[in-house]
C-alpha positions as CSV (number, residue, x, y, z in Angstrom):
1,X,4.5,-4.0,7.7
2,X,1.0,-5.0,7.3
3,X,-1.5,-5.7,4.6
4,X,-4.3,-3.1,4.8
5,X,-6.7,-0.9,2.9
6,X,-8.4,2.3,3.9
7,X,-11.7,3.8,4.6
8,X,-14.2,1.0,5.1
9,X,-15.0,-1.5,7.7
10,X,-14.6,-5.2,6.8
11,X,-18.2,-5.7,5.6
12,X,-18.7,-2.4,3.8
13,X,-18.4,-1.5,0.1
14,X,-15.7,0.9,-1.1
15,X,-16.5,4.1,-2.8
16,X,-14.4,7.0,-4.1
17,X,-11.1,5.2,-3.3
18,X,-9.2,7.7,-5.4
19,X,-10.3,10.6,-3.1
20,X,-10.3,9.0,0.3
21,X,-6.9,10.3,1.4
22,X,-7.5,13.9,0.3
23,X,-6.9,16.4,3.0
24,X,-9.4,19.1,3.5
25,X,-6.8,21.9,3.1
26,X,-6.7,24.9,0.9
27,X,-3.9,27.4,0.0
28,X,-3.4,29.8,2.9
29,X,-4.2,27.1,5.5
30,X,-0.5,26.4,6.1
31,X,1.1,26.3,9.5
32,X,3.4,29.1,10.5
33,X,7.1,28.1,10.7
34,X,8.4,27.2,14.1
35,X,10.8,30.2,14.0
36,X,8.0,32.7,13.6
37,X,5.2,31.5,15.9
38,X,5.3,30.2,19.5
39,X,4.4,26.6,19.8
40,X,1.5,27.4,22.2
41,X,-0.1,29.6,19.6
42,X,-0.3,26.9,17.0
43,X,-2.4,24.2,18.7
44,X,-4.0,23.4,22.0
45,X,-1.7,21.8,24.6
46,X,-1.4,18.0,24.3
47,X,-3.7,15.8,26.5
48,X,-2.5,14.7,29.9
49,X,0.2,12.1,29.6
50,X,0.8,12.5,25.9
51,X,4.3,12.7,24.5
52,X,4.9,16.4,23.7
53,X,8.0,15.8,21.7
54,X,8.1,17.4,18.2
55,X,9.2,14.9,15.5
56,X,9.1,14.7,11.7
57,X,6.1,12.7,10.4
58,X,8.3,9.8,9.4
59,X,9.7,9.2,12.9
60,X,6.3,9.8,14.5
61,X,4.5,7.4,12.2
62,X,7.2,4.7,12.7
63,X,6.6,4.8,16.4
64,X,2.8,5.0,16.2
65,X,2.4,2.1,13.8
66,X,5.3,-0.2,14.7
67,X,6.4,0.7,18.2
68,X,6.0,-1.6,21.2
69,X,2.3,-0.5,21.5
70,X,1.9,0.4,17.8
71,X,-1.4,0.3,15.9
72,X,-0.3,-2.8,13.9
73,X,2.0,-4.5,16.4
74,X,0.1,-4.4,19.7
75,X,-0.5,-8.0,20.8
76,X,-4.2,-7.7,21.5
77,X,-5.0,-5.8,18.2
78,X,-7.6,-7.2,15.8
79,X,-5.3,-7.1,12.8
80,X,-6.0,-5.2,9.6
81,X,-9.2,-7.0,8.8
82,X,-10.6,-5.6,12.0
83,X,-10.2,-2.1,10.6
84,X,-10.0,-2.1,6.8
85,X,-11.5,-3.9,3.8
86,X,-8.7,-4.5,1.3
87,X,-8.9,-6.4,-2.0
88,X,-7.7,-9.4,-0.1
89,X,-10.7,-9.2,2.2
90,X,-13.2,-8.2,-0.5
91,X,-13.3,-11.6,-2.3
92,X,-11.4,-14.9,-2.7
93,X,-11.2,-13.9,-6.4
94,X,-8.2,-11.7,-5.5
95,X,-6.2,-14.6,-4.1
96,X,-7.3,-16.6,-7.1
97,X,-5.9,-13.9,-9.4
98,X,-2.6,-13.9,-7.5
99,X,-2.5,-17.6,-7.8
100,X,-3.0,-17.3,-11.5
101,X,-0.1,-14.8,-11.7
102,X,2.1,-17.2,-9.6
103,X,1.4,-19.9,-12.2
104,X,2.5,-17.6,-15.0
105,X,5.7,-16.8,-13.1
106,X,6.2,-20.5,-12.5
107,X,5.9,-21.2,-16.2
108,X,8.2,-18.3,-17.2
109,X,10.9,-19.6,-14.9
110,X,10.7,-23.1,-16.2
111,X,8.9,-24.6,-13.2
112,X,11.7,-24.5,-10.6
113,X,11.9,-27.1,-7.9
114,X,11.2,-24.4,-5.3
115,X,8.8,-21.5,-6.2
116,X,8.8,-18.7,-3.6
117,X,5.7,-16.7,-2.9
118,X,6.6,-13.7,-0.6
119,X,3.8,-11.6,0.8
120,X,5.3,-8.3,2.1
121,X,3.0,-6.8,4.7
122,X,1.1,-10.0,5.2
123,X,-1.4,-8.9,7.9
124,X,-2.8,-12.1,9.3
125,X,-1.7,-14.3,6.3
126,X,-5.1,-14.1,4.5
127,X,-3.7,-13.7,1.1
128,X,-1.1,-16.5,1.3
129,X,-3.8,-18.8,2.7
130,X,-6.1,-18.0,-0.1
131,X,-3.4,-18.4,-2.8
132,X,-2.4,-21.8,-1.4
133,X,-6.0,-23.0,-1.5
134,X,-6.4,-21.8,-5.1
135,X,-3.2,-23.6,-6.4
136,X,-3.2,-27.0,-8.0
137,X,-1.7,-29.6,-5.8
138,X,1.4,-30.1,-8.0
139,X,2.2,-26.3,-7.9
140,X,1.3,-26.0,-4.3
141,X,3.8,-28.8,-3.4
142,X,6.7,-26.7,-4.9
143,X,5.5,-23.4,-3.5
144,X,7.3,-22.0,-0.5
145,X,5.2,-19.2,1.1
146,X,6.8,-16.5,3.1
147,X,4.9,-13.9,5.2
148,X,6.9,-10.7,5.9
149,X,5.2,-9.0,8.8
150,X,6.2,-7.2,12.0
151,X,3.2,-8.4,14.0
152,X,3.3,-11.8,15.7
153,X,2.4,-14.9,13.8
154,X,-1.4,-15.5,14.2
155,X,-2.6,-18.7,15.8
156,X,-3.9,-21.4,13.5
157,X,-2.0,-20.2,10.4
158,X,-1.2,-22.8,7.8
159,X,2.1,-24.4,9.0
160,X,3.5,-24.2,5.4
161,X,3.8,-20.4,5.7
162,X,7.1,-19.2,7.0
163,X,6.5,-16.1,9.2
164,X,9.4,-13.5,9.0
165,X,9.8,-10.2,10.7
166,X,11.9,-8.9,7.8
167,X,12.7,-9.6,4.2
168,X,14.6,-12.7,3.3
169,X,18.3,-12.3,2.3
170,X,19.0,-10.5,-1.1
171,X,19.0,-12.8,-4.1
172,X,17.9,-15.8,-2.0
173,X,14.5,-16.6,-3.7
174,X,13.0,-17.4,-7.1
175,X,9.4,-16.7,-7.7
176,X,6.8,-14.0,-7.0
177,X,7.0,-11.2,-4.4
178,X,3.7,-9.5,-3.8
179,X,3.2,-6.4,-1.7
180,X,-0.5,-5.5,-1.4
181,X,-1.0,-2.1,0.3
182,X,2.4,-2.2,2.0
183,X,4.2,0.9,0.7
184,X,1.4,3.3,1.8
185,X,2.4,2.5,5.4
186,X,6.1,2.9,4.9
187,X,6.5,6.1,6.9
188,X,7.4,9.3,5.1
189,X,8.2,12.9,6.0
190,X,5.7,15.6,5.1
191,X,6.6,19.1,3.8
192,X,4.5,22.2,3.5
193,X,5.2,25.6,1.9
194,X,5.3,28.6,4.2
195,X,4.0,32.1,3.6
196,X,7.0,32.8,1.3
197,X,6.6,29.5,-0.7
198,X,9.5,27.8,1.0
199,X,9.0,24.0,1.5
200,X,9.5,23.2,5.2
201,X,9.4,19.9,7.0
202,X,6.2,19.4,9.0
203,X,6.8,18.5,12.7
204,X,4.1,16.7,14.7
205,X,3.4,15.8,18.3
206,X,1.7,12.6,19.5
207,X,-1.6,14.4,19.7
208,X,-1.5,15.4,16.0
209,X,-0.6,19.1,16.5
210,X,1.8,20.3,13.7
211,X,4.2,23.1,13.2
212,X,6.6,23.9,10.4
213,X,10.3,23.2,10.9
214,X,13.4,23.7,8.9
215,X,13.5,24.1,5.1
216,X,13.8,21.0,3.0
217,X,17.3,20.4,1.6
218,X,19.7,17.7,0.4
219,X,18.4,14.5,-1.1
220,X,14.9,15.2,0.0
221,X,14.9,18.5,-1.9
222,X,16.3,16.6,-4.9
223,X,13.6,14.0,-4.7
224,X,10.9,16.7,-4.6
225,X,12.4,18.4,-7.6
226,X,12.3,15.2,-9.7
227,X,9.1,13.6,-8.4
228,X,6.9,16.3,-6.8
229,X,8.1,19.4,-8.6
230,X,5.1,21.5,-7.5
231,X,6.4,21.5,-3.9
232,X,10.1,21.6,-4.7
233,X,12.3,24.4,-3.3
234,X,12.9,25.9,-6.8
235,X,9.4,25.7,-8.1
236,X,8.2,28.8,-9.9
237,X,5.3,30.7,-8.5
238,X,4.9,28.4,-5.5
239,X,2.4,29.6,-2.9
240,X,1.7,28.9,0.7
241,X,0.0,25.8,2.1
242,X,1.0,23.2,-0.5
243,X,1.9,19.9,1.0
244,X,3.8,16.8,-0.3
245,X,5.0,13.5,1.1
246,X,8.7,12.7,0.4
247,X,8.7,9.2,-1.0
248,X,12.4,8.4,-0.7
249,X,11.9,5.8,2.1
250,X,9.4,4.0,0.0
251,X,11.7,4.0,-3.0
252,X,14.4,2.4,-0.8
253,X,12.0,-0.1,0.8
254,X,10.7,-1.3,-2.6
255,X,14.3,-1.6,-4.0
256,X,15.1,-3.8,-1.0
257,X,12.1,-5.9,-1.5
258,X,12.9,-6.4,-5.2
259,X,16.5,-7.5,-4.3
260,X,15.1,-10.4,-2.3
261,X,14.5,-12.2,-5.6
262,X,17.2,-13.9,-7.6
263,X,14.7,-14.3,-10.5
264,X,11.0,-13.8,-10.9
265,X,8.6,-10.9,-10.5
266,X,8.0,-8.3,-7.8
267,X,4.6,-6.6,-7.6
268,X,3.4,-3.7,-5.5
269,X,-0.3,-2.8,-5.4
270,X,-1.3,0.5,-3.7
271,X,-3.1,3.8,-3.7
272,X,-1.0,5.8,-6.2
273,X,-0.5,9.1,-8.0
274,X,1.7,10.2,-10.9
275,X,4.2,13.0,-11.2
276,X,2.0,15.0,-13.5
277,X,-1.0,14.7,-11.1
278,X,0.3,14.9,-7.6
279,X,-2.4,16.2,-5.1
280,X,-1.6,19.8,-4.1
281,X,-2.4,19.3,-0.5
282,X,-0.9,15.9,0.0
283,X,-2.7,12.7,1.0
284,X,-1.6,12.0,4.6
285,X,-4.6,10.8,6.6
286,X,-5.7,8.4,9.4
287,X,-8.1,5.5,9.6
288,X,-9.7,3.7,12.4
289,X,-12.4,1.0,12.4
290,X,-13.1,1.7,8.7
291,X,-13.5,5.4,9.2
292,X,-11.3,8.3,8.1
293,X,-9.9,10.3,11.0
294,X,-7.3,12.9,11.6
295,X,-3.8,11.5,11.3
296,X,-2.8,11.4,15.0
297,X,0.5,9.5,15.6
298,X,-0.3,8.2,19.0
299,X,-1.0,4.6,18.1
300,X,-4.7,5.0,18.1
301,X,-5.2,4.9,14.3
302,X,-3.6,4.0,11.0
303,X,-1.5,6.7,9.4
304,X,-1.1,6.4,5.7
305,X,-0.6,8.2,2.4
306,X,-0.8,7.5,-1.3
307,X,2.4,6.1,-3.0
308,X,4.4,7.7,-5.9
309,X,4.7,4.3,-7.6
310,X,6.3,6.0,-10.6
311,X,9.2,7.0,-8.4
312,X,9.6,3.5,-6.9
313,X,10.0,1.4,-10.0
314,X,13.2,0.5,-11.7
315,X,14.0,0.9,-15.4
316,X,12.3,-2.3,-16.4
317,X,9.2,-1.9,-14.3
318,X,5.7,-1.9,-15.8
319,X,2.7,0.0,-14.4
320,X,-1.0,-0.5,-14.9
321,X,-4.3,-0.3,-13.0
322,X,-5.7,-3.0,-10.9
323,X,-8.7,-3.1,-13.3
324,X,-6.4,-3.9,-16.2
325,X,-4.2,-6.4,-14.2
326,X,-7.2,-8.4,-12.8
327,X,-8.9,-8.5,-16.2
328,X,-5.7,-9.9,-17.7
329,X,-5.8,-12.6,-14.9
330,X,-9.4,-13.5,-15.7
331,X,-11.3,-11.4,-13.2
332,X,-13.8,-9.7,-15.6
333,X,-17.1,-9.2,-13.7
334,X,-19.1,-10.6,-16.6
335,X,-22.6,-11.7,-15.5
336,X,-23.6,-15.3,-16.1
337,X,-26.2,-16.0,-18.8
338,X,-29.7,-15.7,-17.6
339,X,-30.5,-19.2,-19.0
340,X,-28.3,-20.7,-16.3
341,X,-30.9,-19.6,-13.7
342,X,-33.3,-22.1,-15.3
343,X,-30.9,-25.0,-15.7
344,X,-28.8,-24.5,-12.5
345,X,-30.4,-21.9,-10.1
346,X,-27.7,-22.5,-7.4
347,X,-24.9,-22.2,-9.9
348,X,-26.4,-19.1,-11.3
349,X,-26.5,-17.5,-7.9
350,X,-22.9,-18.4,-7.2
351,X,-21.8,-17.1,-10.6
352,X,-23.8,-13.9,-10.0
353,X,-22.1,-13.4,-6.6
354,X,-18.7,-13.9,-8.2
355,X,-19.5,-11.4,-10.9
356,X,-20.4,-8.8,-8.2
357,X,-17.2,-9.5,-6.4
358,X,-15.2,-9.1,-9.6
359,X,-17.0,-5.9,-10.4
360,X,-16.0,-4.4,-7.1
361,X,-12.4,-5.5,-7.5
362,X,-12.2,-3.9,-11.0
363,X,-14.3,-0.8,-10.4
364,X,-12.3,2.0,-12.0
365,X,-13.6,4.4,-9.4
366,X,-12.8,2.1,-6.5
367,X,-10.4,-0.8,-6.0
368,X,-9.9,-1.1,-9.8
369,X,-8.2,2.3,-9.7
370,X,-5.3,1.1,-7.6
371,X,-1.9,1.1,-9.2
372,X,0.1,-2.1,-9.9
373,X,3.8,-1.9,-10.3
374,X,5.4,-5.0,-11.8
375,X,9.2,-5.4,-11.8
376,X,10.8,-8.4,-13.5
377,X,14.0,-9.7,-11.8
378,X,16.9,-11.7,-13.3
379,X,16.2,-11.0,-16.9
380,X,13.1,-10.5,-19.0
381,X,11.5,-13.9,-18.6
382,X,8.8,-12.5,-16.3
383,X,8.2,-9.3,-18.3
384,X,4.8,-8.8,-19.9
385,X,3.1,-11.7,-18.1
386,X,-0.2,-9.9,-17.8
387,X,-0.4,-9.7,-21.6
388,X,0.0,-13.4,-22.0
389,X,-2.5,-16.2,-21.9
390,X,-2.8,-17.8,-18.4
391,X,-0.3,-20.6,-18.1
392,X,-1.6,-23.8,-16.5
């Protein structure tokens, strides 16, 4: 688990976020099924020393990202901020907005003696550190921050932050669980339709070579039929070369995260698409050092895909864009009045910089287009919090 964004180095702006996972594939570009074409005819032989085992994308990605020498878990790695610019890294306004949301949760729960703040996929703890710095002292004193992250605890992290390799026990905490760009790196299997329109599982080697395997069946086929019907086995008029990512592992991962809370609010923020608008060629891609690369599951790059957030949420979940969520939390991007430049030039420049940061975070064509999934737990006390005035 790690907190990460895609497509830009830490000091770059973000553009066209909604499209940056799009594969350059077209109908007819599909791979031949393994039963019809010899392996050697599909791709060049793997490089010397590479693992030539064929695996499903879920298994291959798990090993590549989180194995002993995985992209996110290797001890000498730079961490997500060394590769990706997320909302967390873009501006301290983001941590301030999460702090504002935590205060609303706190008020809705009646100011409990212990208020949990769980960051799932915590990276190097940047978000938790920023939220703690933004809280009033009386709220911070009751806040218990938990970082859930497979990588080792970074040196110098605030000692108040508990560092956990897995989620806390179900029903053990009361407060806010926040998962910023976690679900997109929960590994999933990929399917592609063959020449007859049959969805088959895509198998991959460590060098990124692919082939089509067995037809999709069972619960995965049922998930496709409900949530990605264009690529489902019984889809009418289906053609070759269509791809989809089976989101069942993400549904289960999110349900497990939500169960951590006894009462409060669980929030997932990620690249997302809806059932009515799934991308026809899937979204699987790779990123390294802020640049999009081919998704090669050898540990050399991130492997990621957009999230079907509509499939993840429970019956009481709410969904909105990051633009709407942050505006409800006071991040508007409104420019300061020009008169301030005369009375307080330094204050004007600070306010202008903050307005620029807010504009980036809420840009509908960029970070503002991310999906937010909000799931109240333990009743309806934490429902509709982004429509309420900020509690103090």
